[in-house]
N, C-alpha and C positions, 0 to 999 in steps of 0.2 A: 504493500500500500505506500503510495506517495503521499506523505503526510503534509496536509495544507499547513499544519503549524510545526516547523521543525524545531523540536525542544533541544537540539544540540547545538543550535544558533540563537543566542539570546536576542540579537537584534530582530531575527525573523519571529521568534516566539513572542515578542512584545509588540509586534507590528498589528495595530488595531484593525487595519483593513483585512489583513490575513485571518485575524481571528473571527471578524465578522464573517467572512467567507465560509470559514470552517462551520459556523453555527448554521448557515443557510444551507450548505451542502455537505454536510457531514457524512451522508451515505454515498458519496461519489467518490470512488477510488480506483486505482488499479488494482486488480486481484492477484495476490501472490498465489502461484500454484501450490506451495508447500500447506497452505490452508486446507485444501480438498485433497491433496494427494497422499497425505500421511508422512509429509516431510518434516513435520514438527514431532519430536519424541516426547510421549506422554507417559507418565509412571503407570504402569499395570494396565495399560490399554493399547490395542492395536488399531484404534479408530483414528482417523485424521482429526485434526483439532476442531474442524467444522462440524463432523459428525459427532465428536465427543461433547461439545457445548449444546448441540441440538438434542442429544439423547439425555444428558444430564438435565436440561431445562424442561425437558417433557416429563421426566420422572419427578421433578420437584413441582411443576404446575399441576400434575395429575393429583397431587395431594389436596389441593384447594379446588377440584372439580372442573378444571379446564376442560378436560376430555369427556366430561358428561354432557357438554353442550353440543347440540346436533349439527354446528357448523364447523366443529374442530375435528381434525383427523391426524393423528400421531404419525410421525415417520419411523418411530421405533415403538410400536405396541408393547413388545415385550419388556419395555422400561417402565410402564406405568404402574403406578402404586394405587391402592384402595384409598379413595378420598377420606381425609379426616373429618370434612364437613358433611352435614346430613344433605342428602341429594335435593336438588331443585325439581319442582314439578313442571317441566317443560311440556308445552302442549304437543299432542301427538299430530304433527303436521305432516311428516313424510310417511311413506309407505315403507314397510320393512325392506331393506335391500343390503347388498354387500358392495356396491359400487366404490371404489376407491382408486384414484390414479395418482397417489402420493408418489410412487416409485418414478413415474414418468415426469413428474413435475420437478422432482429433485434432480433428475439426470438432465433435464432440458435447462434447468436454471445454471448448473454448473457448466455444462457443455456447450450451451447456445447463449443464453441470455447474457451472463456476465462477459465473455469474450467479446460480444457485440457492443453491449452497453458501456463498458469501462474503458477510459482512455489508456492509450499506450505512451508511456513517458519515455520510451526509447532506451531503457535500460534494464538490465538483469535484476531480479529480486535480490535485495541486499542482505536477506538473512534475518534471523529471528530478533537479533539485538538492535537492529536498525528499522525493521518494518513494524507497522501497527496490527500485528497478526490478531491480537484479542479483539480489538475493537472492529476490525473489519468481519472477523468471524461472528460476532454478536450481530452486527447489522446484517450480515447474509442471512442469519437463522430468522430474524424478524421479517425480512423480506420474502423469504421462502415460506414462512407461515402466512403471511399476507396473501401471497399468491395461491396457496392451497386453500384458504377460506374463500377468496373470490372464485375459484374455479369450482370447488365442491358446492358453492352456493347455487350452482346449476341445478341442483336437485330441487331447490325451493321453486326455482323459475319453472322447471318442467312439471311439478305438481300443479303450480298455478295454471299453466297452459293446458294440462289434463282436465282440470276441473272445469276450465272454460269451454273446451271443445271435447267432452268426453266421448261422444260417440265417434268423432274422427280419429282420435287416438286409438281407441279400442280396436277399430277396424285395421290400423296400421300395425299396432302390436300383434295381433292375431295373424297378420299375414307375414310377419317378421320383416317388415319393410323398413329397414334402417335409413335407407335413403330418403324415403317418403317422410319419416319422423324429422329427419335432419332438415329437410325443406319446410316442414310444418312448423318447426321452432325457430327458423330463421327470420329475423327482421333486420334487412340490410340498413335501413335508415337509422335505427336505433344503434346498430354497430359502428355506422360511420360517425354518428354523434359522439360515441364513446371514444373513438379514435381521435377526433378533433380536440376533445378535453383532454385526452391524454397527451396529445403533442404540445398543448398550451402549457401544462403542468411541467412536462419534462423540460421544455424551454425555458419556463419561469424559474424553477428550482434548480436548474443547472448553471444558472449565470448569477455573477455578482453584479447587482444593480448600480454598482458605484463605477463600473468599467465601461468602456465604449460600447455602443449599440451594437457594432459589427463584431464583437467578440463572441466565439461559438461556445463558450462555455465549457464545462467539464464533462457534459453528457452528451452522448452520440444520440441526438433526439430521434433521428431516422430509425436507428437500431431499436430503441425502445418502443416505438410505434410499430415497428415491424414484428416484434415479438407478439403483438396482439393481431395484427392485421391480415396474416397470410390466408389466401383463400376468399378474401372478400373481393366481389366484383368491382373493378375500378379503383381499387385501393392502391395507395403508393407502395411499391414493394421493391425499391431499390436495393435493399439489403437482403432480398429473399433468396433462399437457398434450399436444397432438399433438407437440410437440418432444421428448417423452420416450419415444416409441415405439421408439426404437433407442438403449438404454442397455446397462448392463453385462450383465445376464442376457439380454436379448434378443440382443445382439451375440455373447455366449459360445455361445448357441444357433444362432445363424447360422454361426459358425465350426465348430461340431459338425456341422450338416446338411450344410454344403458339403464338408466334409472327407469325410464318409461317402458323399456323391454322387461322389466321385472314388475311394473305397476299392476299387472292383472293377477299375479300370484296370490291365491287364497281369497280372490274375490268372486262375485257373482259373475264376472266376465271370463273367468279362467276357463 
């Protein structure tokens, strides 16, 4: 990670403009491979630093019911503990299902999203004592979990659409017509609006407002939008490659389709 505040240089560390930028864009960094590859040695564990932090956090948060919530899906379900708090009474909104794309989300985050969205500072990783491995890995965990919630929330969207057009979806599911279901759940206008907001946010949060307007900032805006937009008709896909065929919108649709494919089990329509 290329630190926005270099604590080894007092003049840079106390530069107020530098500090302000760090607060505005603290999550934008170059990604050291060692965080995800296992290059950092951890006592008593073969996990990468990223996986270790993610697993330990899930174990801790499970104690206070985080994974009792219907929109939370752990990446390390074997690490979960029995909650120390009494269970909350969540309304039964979703139909019972086993749809979970956590593994695909994590793989795409590491292999596709990070290399495209993070800047290249033109130098090698400087190692554990000079890079902000800890803060970068904790930000990675937060972003990965946010992506997981966003994508798995597709189940709620699918349930809403099923209730709005029950007969249509019952027929599609009985016919095992996944393509027809995908077409039925797609709203290109809404998806394009999402991309417009995403582009604005990426451009805004990736720039220091105190510098020139023509500065491109520390976020590759096109890459951030591309991780959502692959497959949309007429979408800007200058960064599109085969590796982008399963990103945010496509993975969300996969969740919706597979949820709906299980929606009739144990019901009057089965």
